[in-house]
N, C-alpha and C positions, 0 to 999 in steps of 0.2 A: 406463279406469284413472283412479283418483282418488288424490290425495295431500293430506294435511293436514299442512303443514310446520311449523306454529307453534301448538301447542296452548295456549301461555301468553298469546297476544295476544288483544285484544278482538275482532279481526277477522282470524282466521288465513287464510293463503293456501290456496286450493283450486285444484288443477291437475287438469284432465281432458284426456284425449287420445282422439281417434277418427279414423278414416279417412273422408274425404269422398268423394263420388261422383267427384270429379276425380282422386282418388288421393292428394291431399295429406293430410298429417297435421295435424289441427286440434289446437292446444294452447290451451286456454281457461283463463284465470286469473280468480279471484274473491277479493276481500279485499285485504289489504295486502302489497305486494311491497317488502320492506325487507331490512335486513341479516340478520335471522333467517330469512327465507324465500327469499332469492335463491338460496341453494345448491340448494334443491329444484328451482327453475326451471332452473338451469344443468345439473343432472343430467338432467332431463327432455329439455331441448333437445339436449344432447350425445348422449343415447341415440337420439333421433329422427333427428338429423342423421347420426350415424355409420352408420345403416342406409341412407344415401343418399336419405332421404325429403326431399321438399319440404314445408316446414312453414309453416302459416298460424298466426300468433300472434294470439289474440283477447284483447285487454286491456279489453274492454267492462265486465267485472265488477270491475276493479281500483279500489279505493277510495282507495288511497294508494300512491305509488311514491317511493322515495328513490334516492340515487346507487348503492347496491349493486344494486338492482333494475335500474336503468338499465345498469349495467356487465354484468349477466348477459345482457341483450338485445344489447348491443353486441358482447360477446365471441362470442356465438352467430352474429351476423350477419357477423362478420369471420373466422370459422373457414374454413379452406381448403375450397372446394367447397360451402360452405353455401348453401342456397336457403331463405331466410327471407322471408316476406311478412307484412305487418301488416294486420289488419282495420281498416278506416277508422272503425269505430264504437268510440268510447271516451269516457271522461269528459274534460271540459275541462282539468282539472288534469294528467291524464296526457298529453294531447296537447300542452299548453303546455310541459311538461318536455321532451318529445321534440323540440319545435321549438327551444327555447332551447339544448339541448345539442348540436344538430346531428345528431341520430340519424335524422331523417326521410329524408335523402337515401340512407342506407344500406339502407333497407327499402322495397320497393315496397308501395304501398297496394292493397288489394283492396276495392272498394266493393260495396255491396249485401248481400243476405242470404247468410249462410254456410250452404251445403247439403252 
């Protein structure tokens, strides 16, 4: 499944989902995760988590993230019964924002290749 949430942006968000060999649902993002695109991420994560899925969030393709994008991730991680993990591969700006905001302790990291 692919979503293009922000057709007016220079770098719109792309969201793809697929099932991994481990049974987890991979949610991969590319582009800008901001106020105009964070709703699409929230909807995707809510749909995946409401089905009882364990979700691996891949932010490696995110070129920009703001507080709205950060809130979408936090809200999903804090949802009752949510099982959200974070791929350890990401751009330095994204990782730094997650570190400074205190989000990293909420999300377990998964190292290595996503399969």
